[in-house]
DOVO-737498 format. One record per residue (C-alpha): residue in one letter; x, z, y. Coordinates in pm, whole numbers, plus 50000, padded with zeros to 5 digits. Layout:
N
AXZY/...
END
This chain:
874
M260006974689431/A262016998089217/K265286986189074/C265086979788699/K267976987288470/T268186965288162/D271846968488075/C271436994987807/I271816967587546/E273536939887734/R276326960087893/P277816973887568/L277256939887406/S279126921987683/L281976947187656/A282116940187283/F282326902987358/E285106909887606/K287136926587334/L286366898487091/G287486872887347/G290776890787389/V291366891087014/V290506854086980/G292796846187272/R295696864387109/Y295186850586758/P293486816686799/F294906801286482/V293416828886267/F289906821986395/L290426784386395/L291546782586033/S289046808685915/A286126788986059/I287416756785901/C287776773885562/V284266788585580/A282756754985675/A284676736785402/S283766762485137/L280056763585222/G280016725885263/G280566723884889/G276866730884858/F276226694284934/I277006686484571/F273476699884504/L271856677484766/Q270286652784523/E269096681184304/R267516699884598/K265736670284753/A262026677684778/N260216646084878/D256996649884680/I254326639984930/E251636663484804/D253996692884781/Q255616687885121/F252876673685345/T249716691385231/P248786728285280/V250396750785020/N247166768684929/G244736741685033/P241166745884901/A241266711684735/K244136722684512/L242076752184389/E239086729084343/R241246704784147/A242296732783913/I238626740883845/V237826704283778/A240846699483550/K239966730883353/N236346721383295/F236716683783259/P239946675383074/Q241046639183068/S239116618482820/E240296589582606/E237556568882773/F238846558883119/S236586561983424/Q238076555483767/F235776576883979/R236016605883732/L239796608783776/V241046642983880/S244096626884042/E244586592984202/G245616579483865/T248546557183769/Y247926521683878/A249026489784049/S246806471084292/L246566437584468/I244606428084779/I244226390384802/T243096373885127/G242906338385253/L246026325085423/H244186320885752/G241346345685707/E238986320785548/N236456326985270/I238216339284956/L235326330984720/T236476295384653/E237626277684340/A241126271284478/A241596307484579/F240396320484244/N242696297184057/D245566315284233/I243936349284174/I243486343183801/E247086331083776/L248276362583954/D246236383883717/R247786365983420/R251326371083549/V250726408183616/K249336413683267/S252336395283123/I254796420483264/S256696437582985/T259466463382988/G261186463082655/L258496467482393/N255966480282644/T253386455282760/F250346460182979/D248036459482677/K249916488782525/L250066509482846/C246706501983008/A243916527483050/K241206518582800/T237446520482780/K235876515182436/G239236503282307/R239726476582574/C241856476882888/M239976485583205/S239096452083360/N238326439783711/A234616434683768/V234926404183993/L236876385483723/D234446396783454/I231556382283654/I233076347283646/N234476351283294/Y237966343483428/N236786308183514/A237446298683878/I234746272183881/E232006298283831/I232806316484158/V230996288884347/S227866288984132/S227616326484071/N225086345684280/I226966378184331/K225066407284483/Y226656434484696/P227406462784662/M225686465984319/N225746435984087/N224056441583751/G225046477983748/M228646471383862/F229756485884195/L231716459984397/G232186479684721/T235846486184646/T236496452184485/I235196426684736/G235746431685110/G234876415185440/V231526405485294/E228806384785461/L225306384885306/K222386361185316/P219706371885566/N217396398385417/S219266396585090/S222046413984902/E223566381084786/I227096373684906/T227686341585105/S231376347385182/A234096373685163/K237516378585316/A239316398285045/V239376406384675/R241076437184530/L242316440484173/F243326472983998/Y245556477483694/F245206513183567/L247626527683315/D247306556083066/E248576586583258/K249996602482942/K252696575782908/T254716586983209/K258146571683138/E256786538283015/N254396536183310/S257236541183556/D259186512183406/W256126489483410/L255326497783775/D258936489883867/G258486456483696/F255266450783890/L256996457584224/K259896435084129/L257506406984035/L255486408884356/S258456413984587/N260126382684449/A256946362284416/T256696330584619/E253796326684860/Q250676313584691/K249196280084796/T245846292984920/V246036331084935/H248096359585078/V248886389384854/S249436425884949/Y250476449284671/F250746486584606/T251286511484326/S250566548184277/V254296555484319/S254846533384626/R254376560584887/Q256796583184708/N259406555884670/E259156546385037/L259416582385151/E262626587484955/T264046555085093/N263166565985447/S265326597185438/D268366576085347/S267736550685624/I268896573485907/I272276582585756/P274016553885946/L272626568586269/F274656600586227/S277906583486325/V276256567986632/T274876601786737/Y278176620286705/S280036592786890/L277456594187168/A277616632087184/I281406632187205/T281336605587478/I278786624487689/S280566657587640/I283906642687741/L282456625788049/S280636657688145/C283736679188114/S286336654588244/R288266657488568/L290776634688734/D293286662688698/S295366654588387/V295876691688313/R292496707088402/T290426680188226/K288626693187916/V288726662287693/W289906679987378/V287736710287439/A284646688187466/T285596669387151/F286056701086947/G282776714487085/V281016685786910/V283136691786598/S281986728086606/A278336717086599/G279096693986308/M280776722386120/A277676743686178/V275516717086011/L277966714285721/A278176751785663/S274496760585711/F273136732085503/G275726738485231/L274826775585220/L271096768685184/L271746742084922/F273826767484729/C270876791784757/G268466765984615/M266476759084934/P264506726484899/F265756698185120/A262676680585258/M262746646885428/T262046663085766/V265346681885745/A267186648885784/S266296649386155/A267666684786205/P271366675286250/F270456653886550/L268756683486717/I271506707786617/L274116685586775/G272216684387103/I271646721987110/G275076731186975/V277086714487249/D275036733887506/D276846766087411/M280086747387464/F279066739487823/I278326776287885/M281756786587760/I283546759887961/S281576768688276/C282576805088253/W286186796288168/Q286386776088488/K285266806788687/T288266827288576/E291556829288765/V294016803388634/N297126825088675/K295966852188437/A297036853688074/V295056832087833/E293706861787638/V292536877987964/R290786846188077/L289106842487738/A288056879087742/E286406873888080/T284796841687954/Y283326859487652/K282196888387870/E280226864888093/A279036838887841/G278676858487517/V275426876487590/S273886845387748/I274626825487435/T273206853887225/I269986855187428/T269276817887426/T270206814887058/L267816843386985/T264876826087157/D265476792786985/V266076807686640/M262966828886675/A260896798186762/F262076781286442/Y261566811886222/I257996814586349/G257526779686208/L257956794685861/M254406807985899/T252976772985858/P251416762985522/F253376730385505/R256556731385297/S258086702485492/V257826723485809/Q259096754785637/S262126736385504/F262896720985843/C262616754586020/M264796772685769/Y267606747085781/T267466743586160/S267356780586241/T270236787786002/A272256759386156/L271666774086503/L273026807486384/F276146790086252/C276456771286582/Y276526805086750/I279096819286509/F281416789186530/N281176788286908/I282536823486940/T285186817886675/F286246781686621/F285436768486966/G286756799887136/A290046794486953/C290116758087072/L289476770087427/A292366794687397/L294746767787269/N293666744787550/G294256773787790/R297816776687666/R298296739787736/E296916744388088/K299086775188138/G302156753988067/N300826726688300/R300976701288018/H299296667188011/W296006666187812/L297146636487599/T300936638587565/C301256676487600/M304316669687816/K304866690688128/V303806673288448/P304426681988815/E301816705088968/A299276688089195/T299176699789555/G295386696889597/D292216685289427/D293736651089378/G295296652289036/G296166619988862/C297666606888542/C301146620188621/V300356652788801/G297876680788742/G297106717788734/A295466719189079/Y293326749289169/D291866766889471/K294686787789618/I292196811389786/T290006820089488/Q292726813189229/K290106793789031/E289526757588938/F287826735889198/E284016734889163/M282226704089035/P280956679589302/V277426679989155/D276986716389261/S277526706089622/F274846679089590/F272176704689501/K273326728289776/K273646703190062/Y271106676289982/Y268586682189704/G267666718489782/P266986712590155/F265096680590072/L262806699089830/A262166725790097/R260496701390336/A256736705990382/W255766670090303/V257916670189989/K256206702089871/T252806686089929/L253866655389733/V255156677289448/C251806695689432/V249936662389416/I252256649889141/Y251776682288947/A247986679688977/G248196644188842/Y250476655888562/L248006682788459/A245026659188481/V246666632988260/S247886659688017/I244456675487978/Y242876641287933/G245456633387663/C244686665987480/F241076654687436/Q242286621587291/M244416637887024/Q244066626286665/E244586649786372/G246336644786043/L249186625085895/D248206589585801/L249786583485462/K250916548485555/H253206564285816/L255326578385535/A256556543185470/A259056524185684/D257996498185938/G257466464285780/S257056479385435/Y254706463585182/V252926497385176/G251936494385541/S250656459085485/Y248496470485194/Y247036499685390/D246256476885684/K244346452885458/E242556481885294/D241466495985631/E240346461785749/F238346450685446/F237556480585224/S236586508985456/S232836502585439/Y232626523685123/G234496556185090/P235256578184791/S232596589984545/V232676627484599/M232376649784295/L229836678384303/V230806704184044/I228296730983943/K230606758283819/D227956785283758/E227676791583385/E224406810183444/F222656780783611/Q219486772183416/Y219276734283414/W216066735483209/N214316757683462/P212076736683695/T212676760483984/A216456757883942/R216196719983921/E214156719384241/S216916738284418/L219476714184276/D217366684084383/L217056698984734/C220816703984739/L221436667784636/E218976656184899/N220926675285164/F224076657285055/Q222356623485062/N221076630085413/L224626633385545/T225606604785775/M228556594985560/A226476595285238/R223666571885341/S224886543085130/G221566533884973/I223236539884637/P221696568684439/P223896597384319/V225406594483973/S223596623283803/W223606630783433/L220706654983483/S218426628783640/A219216604783357/Y218576632383102/M215186641183251/Q214186604383240/F215296603482876/G213106633682807/Q210076617282963/R210566585382762/A211176604082437/G208356628982496/V210726658582478/N209946690382671/L213246695882851/D211806726083036/N212406744782716/E215926758582679/M216166752582306/Q215036716282324/F217136710282635/K220296720582454/S219466705182118/Y219146669582251/L221926672182510/T224946663682295/A223426631982152/F222256620782495/L225686625982654/N227466606282381/Q225046576982399/S224626575082775/G228286576682882/F227906609983061/S229906629782806/Q232716635283060/D230316650783314/V229156681683121/N231316708982974/F228966718582691/T230446739782413/N229006766682188/S225506759582321/Q226656769082670/I226926746482975/H230066759783142/A230086733883421/S228716699783509/R229316673883776/M227566646683972/F228806620984223/I227746611784577/P228966577984715/T230126577485079/V230306550585345/N232176541485663/I235196564185620/R237476544585851/T239516569186059/A241126603386033/I238176617686226/D235786602785968/E237826618785690/K237786652485863/N234046650785933/M233296640785574/L235336669485432/N233746695085661/A230216681585611/F230446681985232/R231936716885220/D229386730385467/T226546715085265/A227956729884943/E228036763885110/K224386760085216/C223446751684858/G224696786084759/K222226801785002/L219056785384866/Q216276806284713/T217716797284376/P221426794984461/V223436765184338/D227086775484311/L229036743284345/I232226728884487/V232986693984620/Y236096674984520/H237896641984539/A241586635084486/A241886624384852/F240726659084962/I244206671584877/Y245436652385182/F242316657885391/D242936695585371/Q245466692385650/Y242566687485892/A241206721685801/V244366740385896/I246366719186139/I244706730486463/S244266766986367/N247876769586248/T249206752186556/I247316776086784/Q248416805886576/N252076795886589/I251946788586961/V250306822087040/V252746841686825/A255746822886965/T254526826987323/C254046864387276/A257516867487126/M259096848187413/L257206868887668/V258526900887514/I262056887087540/S261516875687900/L260076909588000/L263106926787853/L265566903288019/I263696896288343/P262466929688479/N260106913588730/P256366910088646/L255946881088888/C258786862888717/S257266868988374/L253976854888503/W255696822688606/V257426821088269/T253986822588104/I252586795888335/S255576773688271/I255246776887892/A251546767987909/S252196738988144/V254936723687927/I252866727587607/V249826711387766/G252006683087897/V253716676587565/A250456678287369/G248636655187610/F251336629087652/M252166628287280/A248536618987213/L248776591087472/W252016580187303/D250196574986970/V251466606786810/S248916626086603/L248806663486553/D250186667086202/S252716687486008/V255546667686168/S254476671786532/M253046706886495/I256386724586468/N257756706186770/L255036721786985/V256306755786879/I259906745586942/C259056735287297/I258126771387374/G261696782387317/F263006753987531/S260556759887817/V261576796687824/D265196786387866/F264316765588172/S261746787888337/A263266822188278/H266636813788431/I265206795388733/C262696822988808/Y265256850488783/A267796831488988/F265136829189259/V264056865689264/S267626878589241/S268946856689523/E270146875389832/K269006847590065/S266456857490327/S263786830190305/A261926815890009/N263296780890078/E266856793890080/K266216812989757/A264976781089590/T268016761589714/D270326789189592/A268726788889246/L269026750989222/T272666752289332/K273456775889048/L271336759288780/G270696722988880/Y273726707388712/P273506728388394/I269866717988352/I270726681088388/Q273776685088168/G271766702287897/A268836678187912/V271116647987879/S273116662887592/T270016673187397/I268256639787443/A271486622187347/G271396641487020/V268036626886921/V267846593987112/V269106573186819/L266046584086622/S263986562086854/T265456532286668/A264516545786324/K262056525386120/S260226556786013/Y257236571586195/I258396606786109/F261766603286281/R260356584286579/T257756611586623/F260496637786626/F262286618586901/K259136613087107/I258166649687113/M261706662387176/F262046637287459/L258806649687615/V259826686087570/I263186681587739/L261846658588012/F258956681188112/G261086712488079/A263746697988307/V261176685688561/H259576720088569/G262966736388618/L264216712188884/V261026703489073/F257796722089003/I258926758388964/P261326758789265/V258556745089488/F255866768489358/L258156798489396/T258556790889766/F254816796889809/L255236832889694/S255676849190033/T254856882789875/C257886879389654/S260176872389945/S258686898690174/S258686925689912/Q262296918889830/E263296918690196/K261546951990252/N263276967089953/K266596949689984/T268446981789925/N266816984389585/L267756949489472/P270946941789285/T273556926589509/Q275656896889420/N278346921589304/D275876945689139/M273576922888938/T271506932088636/A272726925888289/F270616894688254/T272766875988500/Q276176891788460/H275756911788139/S277916938488306/L278456952788654/V281326934388815/S283146950589106/Q284486930689398/N288006935689273/E287286921588926/S288316886388863/A285116876388676/D282796856788902/P279226870588918/D277906835188970/C279156825288629/Y275916831388450/F274006809288687/S276426780688652/E276066782388276/K274616754588077/I270966760788004/H270726763787628/L268016739487525/
END
């Protein structure tokens, strides 16, 4: 196996870092104050935070160029809003308030007592006024009257009549009640209702009166939130602005968690870097390492806010991740500092630290930043915003680590050089061995002239490594891995797609309660989907063209989700019936057009045909749907309707049409979520493989890196599905992020194995674990600590972020500490080939740039093991 040289980039880069370290060591205050000034100056960008907030649900959580948005533009152009209100003809969801009323204990709601409460509620809602604006002035009107609720019209607002009225379902005297009465039970072989569980009322407002509507809806929410419980019914309420309001509230709810996170990070960092030696302990260094990460968040976010970058809700979770990742670079720097000789000058020690740690930090930062920048390819603005802020913050973490934190390390080195106490800075007597205390310190190994090694390293060398090398342990590990893969693959097949809109609200919110009631009682009938014929050349009067259109409509009606028993709402069918009754030959173009305007005005279909200058520019019809209960049902409906519309365009007489409903704007995520996730994962994996091939010149090693990436992704995807996390715009980017993290684990472990000078595969695995075991644990704990407080958040979005990051770090660490070391011991070819070509392998004092970043002679003070004792950058 020929020796590979990869130091053409790393060697000069490490020499540059060595020079930088020397400069920082000589002038620490310059770099310290400069970093603080930069962070403070850029942090001024936070004055634009409120202005830059981008929490619009449609804009942030739906595909940027989703087909439904283009379809909506076509509908809005051809069918402008009319003065006559029609709910199912709305291009948007409309502006409204809604109530779902159920029995207190799930009993029949169609009782006189219940309707007395319902009618009283209706009266109180309609009495809401904001200044001079009352419901009667703001309501959406039909024929000059406010849009009413059909169930109350049936009983003439008299509760007594609900008992005697014979209400039919879902059509009652031409009124559709499928979205008004829910949980219905019918008489045998009849459409007459015997009982129902829920009644829903709508209060639509005129969309043109934006400011007044907002005030009225606020009054509605205030009324219902303060309303006392009714005697016989339970009320759930909702408005068209509720989701948006809850989303904006959610992003503010995690601000108190920042202080907890930073306190936890400082505590873990201090404990991880502490020693009993009162001089060698790194309490202040650990503290300022966390401060450095906080400064990176301040500077990066401020810079992007200055530049006008939108601040989406998802960005609020980024500081937690940045903190976990940022302190990892600190551990690398401290690890390499501890490998330098304590009697050398501070600037020399810092130069050697930068020489050993600088390139490693650069490499791991590069992989993580690249993973986030790849996320910019997604069509979701919330993901794009998160990736931009996070990747920029990681770059600032890198910059502040080699400036601000390096300066802190130099100042701490001066304190250690003077053998001063970590707290009082007073000189203390020098300890005689590794037994420092509160009044003595400064102990070091007199043979190596370096600080004593950490006890955890000895645990991996003496106990864990040999234990993992036993045959029965390897067998057990293989069985556990097989089980892990089996469960992961099973979980992948259970994955749900799409972001449920109720998850944008906080736990316990009135929005969640309303959606739960809606799913329980009103999912039997779905939306009425709009079929828009946009072909201006379509000849409606031509019998052949009509036959094609009838065949197209029949195909839609034959869809599983459209078999409602309710005929399509078709102006053309009604017009043809009119022609038959009136004895008009509508197969003739002139007569077809001459009677059309009068028919549309009299029949109520005037909003369904764009007929100007004797030209039908577009027309629309409606297909009712049923049983749209889950995200899978929504996805299947969207795909089925679009596929059927495409087939209509391939008939003998083509019918060029589109399908649309306001909800399709959100359903569009199903069309792109899987393809975009796969695309991002493939691109990210290829990018990481290129980096690993450049840094790990061993094809076998690169193969194991690939296997590890695939294994971690499958595990995270499978277990997140079993943990009730759907594949949506929030979870999608985390799957890409986990690629960067899994590379950090697998690449270092694999290369530590193949570059080990030990003779047997078991010894190589033990050697790799000795060098990397503690850094992996240290990094996993610090990263999880950065996001663990999000598990207590009341928002699904933030809890999802925690769940996936927890799985990523857990599975990455388990692969690095258990699976990969065991599997590598099975590669006898690797061991034998290296033993046969030992003269061609880098020795411990002549290692490739990936591990040392420069060739270190035996007389140099820098320790070649430093890279392997570095903190794995997660």
